[in-house]
C-alpha positions as CSV (number, residue, x, y, z in Angstrom):
1,M,-54.2,-1.1,17.7
2,K,-52.3,1.8,15.8
3,P,-48.9,0.9,17.3
4,L,-49.3,-2.9,16.1
5,R,-50.2,-1.4,12.5
6,K,-47.2,0.4,12.6
7,I,-45.0,-2.3,13.6
8,A,-46.9,-4.9,10.9
9,G,-46.5,-1.8,8.4
10,F,-42.6,-1.5,9.0
11,L,-41.8,-5.2,9.3
12,I,-43.3,-5.5,5.6
13,I,-40.8,-2.4,4.2
14,L,-38.0,-3.5,6.1
15,I,-38.2,-7.4,5.5
16,I,-39.8,-7.6,2.0
17,G,-39.9,-4.0,0.4
18,L,-36.3,-2.8,0.9
19,P,-34.7,-5.8,0.3
20,L,-36.6,-6.2,-3.1
21,L,-35.8,-2.5,-4.0
22,L,-32.2,-2.7,-3.4
23,G,-32.4,-6.0,-5.6
24,I,-34.3,-4.2,-8.7
25,I,-32.2,-1.0,-8.6
26,W,-28.7,-3.7,-8.7
27,A,-30.7,-5.9,-11.6
28,V,-31.8,-3.0,-13.7
29,G,-28.7,-1.0,-13.3
30,L,-26.2,-3.8,-14.1
31,T,-28.7,-4.9,-16.7
32,K,-28.7,-1.5,-18.3
33,G,-25.0,-1.5,-18.2
34,A,-24.3,-4.5,-19.7
35,V,-26.5,-4.5,-22.8
36,S,-25.6,-0.9,-23.0
37,P,-23.8,-0.3,-26.9
38,E,-21.1,1.8,-25.1
39,F,-20.1,-1.7,-23.1
40,V,-21.1,-4.0,-25.4
41,S,-19.7,-2.3,-28.5
42,E,-17.8,0.7,-27.9
43,L,-15.7,-0.4,-25.3
44,P,-14.1,-3.3,-26.8
45,Q,-13.2,-1.0,-29.5
46,E,-11.8,1.5,-27.8
47,I,-9.6,-1.4,-26.0
48,I,-8.7,-2.9,-29.5
49,E,-7.5,0.5,-30.5
50,E,-4.9,0.7,-27.7
51,V,-3.8,-3.0,-27.1
52,P,-0.7,-2.2,-29.4
53,N,0.2,0.8,-28.0
54,L,-0.3,-1.1,-24.2
55,V,2.1,-4.0,-25.3
56,D,4.5,-1.7,-26.4
57,E,4.4,0.8,-23.3
58,V,4.8,-2.4,-21.0
59,F,7.8,-3.7,-23.2
60,E,9.5,-0.5,-22.8
61,E,9.2,0.1,-19.4
62,A,9.8,-3.1,-18.1
63,K,13.5,-2.9,-19.6
64,N,13.8,-0.1,-16.8
65,R,15.8,-2.1,-14.3
66,E,14.3,-0.2,-11.4
67,V,11.0,-1.1,-12.5
68,I,11.6,-5.1,-12.6
69,T,14.1,-6.3,-10.0
70,D,13.2,-9.9,-9.7
71,V,16.3,-11.8,-10.7
72,N,14.3,-14.6,-13.0
73,T,11.8,-11.9,-14.6
74,R,14.6,-9.4,-15.2
75,A,16.5,-12.2,-16.9
76,W,13.4,-12.9,-19.1
77,L,12.8,-9.4,-20.2
78,D,16.8,-8.3,-20.9
79,A,16.8,-11.7,-23.4
80,A,13.5,-10.1,-25.0
81,A,15.5,-7.0,-25.6
82,R,18.3,-9.1,-26.7
83,A,16.1,-10.8,-29.1
84,G,15.6,-8.0,-31.8
85,I,11.8,-8.5,-32.0
86,S,9.3,-6.3,-30.0
87,P,5.8,-7.8,-29.3
88,R,4.0,-5.2,-31.4
89,E,6.1,-6.7,-34.5
90,V,5.2,-10.0,-33.8
91,M,1.4,-9.6,-33.7
92,I,1.5,-7.3,-37.0
93,E,3.3,-10.1,-38.5
94,T,0.7,-12.8,-37.3
95,G,-2.1,-10.6,-38.5
96,L,-3.4,-10.0,-35.3
97,I,-3.6,-6.9,-34.9
98,D,-5.1,-6.3,-38.3
99,W,-8.2,-8.7,-37.4
100,M,-8.9,-6.8,-34.3
101,E,-8.6,-3.6,-35.6
102,N,-10.8,-4.7,-38.8
103,E,-13.1,-8.0,-38.6
104,L,-13.1,-8.0,-34.9
105,S,-14.2,-4.1,-34.8
106,A,-16.1,-4.5,-37.8
107,S,-18.5,-7.5,-35.6
108,L,-18.6,-5.2,-32.7
109,E,-19.6,-2.4,-34.3
110,K,-22.8,-4.2,-36.0
111,I,-23.6,-5.5,-32.8
112,G,-23.5,-1.6,-31.4
113,E,-25.8,-1.0,-34.3
114,I,-28.3,-4.0,-33.6
115,L,-28.5,-2.9,-29.3
116,R,-29.3,0.5,-30.5
117,G,-32.0,-0.4,-33.0
118,E,-30.5,1.2,-35.8
119,I,-30.5,-2.3,-37.6
120,R,-32.9,-5.1,-37.5
121,I,-31.5,-7.9,-35.1
122,R,-29.8,-10.6,-36.8
123,E,-27.6,-13.1,-35.7
124,I,-23.7,-12.0,-35.9
125,S,-21.1,-14.5,-35.7
126,I,-17.4,-13.5,-34.3
127,N,-15.0,-15.3,-36.6
128,L,-12.2,-16.6,-34.5
129,K,-10.2,-18.4,-36.8
130,P,-7.9,-16.0,-37.7
131,L,-6.9,-15.4,-33.8
132,K,-6.3,-19.4,-33.7
133,V,-3.8,-19.1,-36.9
134,A,-2.4,-16.1,-35.3
135,L,-1.2,-17.7,-32.0
136,S,-0.5,-21.1,-34.5
137,D,1.7,-19.1,-36.5
138,E,5.4,-19.7,-36.8
139,A,6.4,-16.2,-35.9
140,I,5.4,-16.5,-32.2
141,D,7.4,-20.1,-32.3
142,F,10.2,-18.0,-33.4
143,Y,10.2,-15.3,-31.1
144,I,9.6,-16.9,-28.3
145,Q,12.8,-19.1,-29.7
146,E,14.8,-16.1,-30.4
147,I,14.8,-15.0,-26.6
148,I,15.3,-18.3,-25.2
149,E,18.5,-18.4,-27.4
150,A,19.4,-15.4,-25.2
151,L,19.4,-16.9,-22.4
152,P,22.6,-18.5,-20.1
153,P,22.7,-22.5,-20.5
154,C,20.4,-24.3,-17.8
155,K,22.2,-25.8,-14.9
156,D,21.1,-29.2,-14.0
157,E,18.0,-28.4,-11.4
158,D,16.9,-25.5,-13.8
159,L,16.8,-28.4,-16.5
160,E,14.8,-30.6,-14.6
161,L,12.5,-27.9,-14.1
162,W,11.8,-27.5,-17.8
163,Q,11.8,-31.0,-18.2
164,G,9.2,-31.7,-15.7
165,L,6.5,-29.2,-17.1
166,S,2.9,-29.0,-16.7
167,R,1.1,-27.7,-19.2
168,K,-1.4,-27.0,-16.9
169,D,0.1,-24.7,-14.2
170,K,3.2,-23.0,-15.7
171,D,3.9,-20.0,-17.2
172,L,6.4,-19.2,-19.1
173,I,7.9,-16.1,-17.5
174,E,7.6,-18.1,-14.2
175,L,10.3,-20.9,-16.1
176,P,14.1,-20.7,-14.8
177,A,15.7,-17.9,-17.4
178,C,18.0,-20.5,-18.9
179,R,18.5,-21.8,-22.1
180,P,17.7,-25.9,-22.3
181,E,17.8,-28.3,-25.3
182,P,16.1,-27.4,-28.6
183,S,14.0,-30.2,-28.5
184,I,12.8,-29.4,-25.1
185,V,11.8,-26.3,-26.4
186,K,10.1,-27.4,-29.3
187,N,8.2,-30.1,-27.2
188,F,7.4,-26.9,-24.7
189,L,5.5,-25.0,-28.2
190,E,3.9,-27.4,-30.0
191,A,2.2,-28.5,-26.4
192,E,1.6,-24.7,-25.6
193,R,0.2,-24.0,-28.7
194,I,-2.0,-27.2,-29.0
195,R,-3.4,-26.1,-25.6
196,R,-4.1,-22.4,-26.6
197,V,-5.6,-23.4,-29.7
198,E,-7.9,-26.2,-28.6
199,E,-9.5,-24.0,-25.7
200,I,-10.7,-21.6,-28.5
201,P,-13.9,-21.7,-30.4
202,D,-14.1,-21.3,-34.3
203,E,-16.4,-18.7,-33.6
204,F,-18.9,-16.8,-31.3
205,T,-22.5,-16.2,-32.1
206,V,-24.2,-13.4,-30.8
207,F,-28.2,-12.9,-30.7
208,E,-28.6,-16.0,-31.7
209,N,-32.2,-17.5,-31.6
210,I,-33.5,-13.9,-30.8
211,H,-36.1,-12.8,-32.7
212,A,-37.1,-9.2,-33.2
213,L,-37.7,-6.6,-30.7
214,P,-38.8,-3.6,-30.6
215,F,-37.1,-0.2,-30.0
216,G,-33.8,-1.7,-30.4
217,I,-32.5,-4.5,-27.4
218,S,-31.0,-2.5,-25.0
219,R,-34.0,0.1,-25.1
220,F,-36.2,-3.1,-24.7
221,M,-34.2,-4.8,-22.2
222,S,-34.3,-1.6,-20.3
223,L,-38.2,-1.2,-20.7
224,V,-38.8,-4.5,-19.3
225,S,-36.7,-4.1,-16.6
226,Y,-38.2,-0.7,-15.7
227,T,-41.4,-2.8,-14.9
228,L,-39.7,-4.9,-12.2
229,F,-40.2,-1.9,-9.9
230,L,-43.6,-2.9,-9.7
231,I,-43.0,-5.7,-7.0
232,P,-40.8,-3.7,-4.7
233,A,-43.5,-1.4,-5.0
234,L,-46.1,-3.0,-4.2
235,F,-45.2,-3.9,-0.7
236,V,-43.7,-0.7,0.3
237,L,-47.2,0.4,-0.6
238,L,-49.1,-2.4,1.6
239,G,-46.6,-1.5,4.2
240,A,-47.3,2.4,4.3
241,I,-51.2,1.8,3.8
242,I,-51.1,-0.7,6.8
243,A,-48.6,1.8,8.8
244,S,-50.3,4.9,8.0
245,T,-53.5,6.5,10.0
246,S,-54.0,9.2,7.3
247,P,-52.9,10.6,3.9
248,A,-50.3,12.5,5.2
249,S,-48.3,9.6,7.0
250,F,-48.7,7.4,4.2
251,F,-47.0,9.9,1.8
252,R,-45.1,10.0,4.9
253,W,-44.2,6.3,5.1
254,F,-44.1,5.6,1.3
255,G,-41.5,8.7,0.9
256,L,-39.1,7.9,3.3
257,S,-38.9,4.2,2.6
258,T,-38.0,5.1,-1.0
259,L,-35.9,7.4,-0.4
260,I,-34.1,5.3,2.3
261,G,-33.6,2.2,-0.3
262,G,-32.5,4.7,-3.1
263,F,-30.1,6.2,-0.6
264,I,-28.7,2.6,0.3
265,S,-28.3,1.1,-2.9
266,L,-26.3,4.8,-3.9
267,V,-23.6,4.3,-1.1
268,L,-23.5,0.5,-2.1
269,A,-23.1,1.1,-5.8
270,F,-20.4,4.1,-4.8
271,F,-18.5,1.7,-2.4
272,T,-18.6,-1.3,-4.3
273,K,-17.5,0.2,-7.5
274,N,-14.4,2.1,-5.4
275,L,-13.7,-1.2,-3.8
276,A,-13.3,-3.1,-6.7
277,L,-10.8,-0.5,-8.5
278,L,-9.1,-0.2,-5.1
279,T,-8.7,-4.2,-5.2
280,I,-7.6,-4.2,-9.0
281,K,-5.0,-1.8,-7.8
282,F,-3.1,-4.6,-5.5
283,P,-1.7,-7.5,-7.6
284,H,-1.8,-9.9,-4.1
285,Y,-5.7,-10.4,-5.3
286,S,-5.3,-10.6,-9.1
287,L,-5.1,-13.8,-11.3
288,L,-1.6,-13.5,-12.5
289,E,-0.1,-15.4,-9.5
290,T,2.6,-16.9,-11.5
291,W,4.1,-13.6,-12.7
292,S,6.5,-11.4,-10.2
293,M,4.7,-9.1,-8.3
294,E,6.4,-6.1,-10.0
295,F,5.5,-7.1,-13.7
296,Q,2.1,-7.4,-12.3
297,E,2.3,-4.3,-11.1
298,L,3.2,-2.8,-14.5
299,I,0.5,-4.6,-16.2
300,L,-2.0,-3.3,-13.9
301,E,-1.2,0.4,-14.4
302,K,-1.2,0.1,-17.8
303,T,-4.3,-1.2,-18.0
304,E,-6.2,0.9,-15.0
305,W,-8.2,3.1,-17.1
306,F,-9.8,0.3,-19.1
307,I,-10.7,-1.4,-16.1
308,R,-11.9,1.9,-14.4
309,L,-14.1,2.2,-17.6
310,I,-15.6,-1.0,-17.0
311,F,-16.3,-0.5,-13.5
312,N,-18.2,2.9,-14.2
313,R,-20.0,1.4,-17.3
314,L,-21.4,-1.0,-14.9
315,F,-21.9,0.7,-12.3
316,S,-22.9,4.1,-13.1
317,P,-26.4,3.0,-14.2
318,V,-27.2,1.6,-10.6
319,M,-26.0,4.3,-9.0
320,E,-28.4,6.7,-11.4
321,I,-31.4,4.8,-10.9
322,S,-30.4,5.1,-7.2
323,G,-30.4,8.8,-7.3
324,I,-34.1,8.7,-9.3
325,V,-35.3,6.3,-6.4
326,C,-34.1,8.8,-3.9
327,I,-35.3,12.0,-5.8
328,V,-39.0,10.1,-6.4
329,G,-38.8,9.3,-2.3
330,L,-38.0,12.7,-1.6
331,V,-40.9,14.1,-3.5
332,I,-43.2,11.8,-2.1
333,F,-42.1,12.8,1.3
334,A,-42.4,16.4,0.6
335,L,-45.9,15.7,-0.5
336,S,-46.9,14.9,3.0
337,F,-46.2,18.0,4.4
338,V,-48.5,19.2,1.6
339,M,-51.4,17.0,2.7
340,R,-50.6,17.6,6.0
341,K,-51.1,21.5,5.9
342,N,-54.4,20.9,3.8
343,T,-55.5,18.9,6.5
344,K,-55.3,21.3,9.1
345,K,-56.9,24.1,6.8
346,S,-60.1,21.2,6.4
């Protein structure tokens, strides 16, 4: 009878308890990371502050012929250098940097205050109209026209590529590095502007239809998600009760199962985070397939620091909770030896 009880308890823990424990650890950890003020408010503001410098660094290093050797991309970058206008200057002239550093940052700061519970929850609208205005600004058209004017005239085969542009799958840097007729450029810029601007809504609303919550949204979500641990705990507890034959063996089954679940989750979180960071370093797996590989590598090199920050702030809570579960399991497992000694003394 005892072997059957142990098998039944083991199967309950293995098939139901441990998978639920792993799932809850990841759900709670990712939720905690995703709704934290650091991830939603502070991290975007850090990125916004660095965007102008990031653009300048990419543009300056891209001028180096040893960094970008692809012929077509090299020709576009050389033309951009001869245009006499930097991307940063265009961003300033269109008001894009001013919007990011002021209005957008202010909205993100309010979101952070609400998440931390410093102010009462209310609907926050992020105004995207300045972004649409910036993308529609003539300064962008002028900048692109200046770059194209610095290119050599198109040959017949290259001109056909310009004339057969598909707005859905063509990128400027993928086009032949040549100067087509002004009418083609004008039609291209108008169509591209319309497509880009139409995809952006006028505003983005945060905390819509959410009523007041105690402790702030971030803490409230964390408290609610922690109660979910009762579900796997019940199944692990049930399996331990069935499999155990004494108080000491119960603590041993329960503690060891909890320890194993936390350890597996910790290892998975560690390898998942590092595998994601490793994958980012290889442009073969990126979404910029229409750009030259060297240009992708340059962009990824300059943006790796905040990509790493994003993954760290998402996966760190998972690893922290996994570590806590491991410690709890280890403590309970250690109690089994205390119970065993007390039983022998009795």
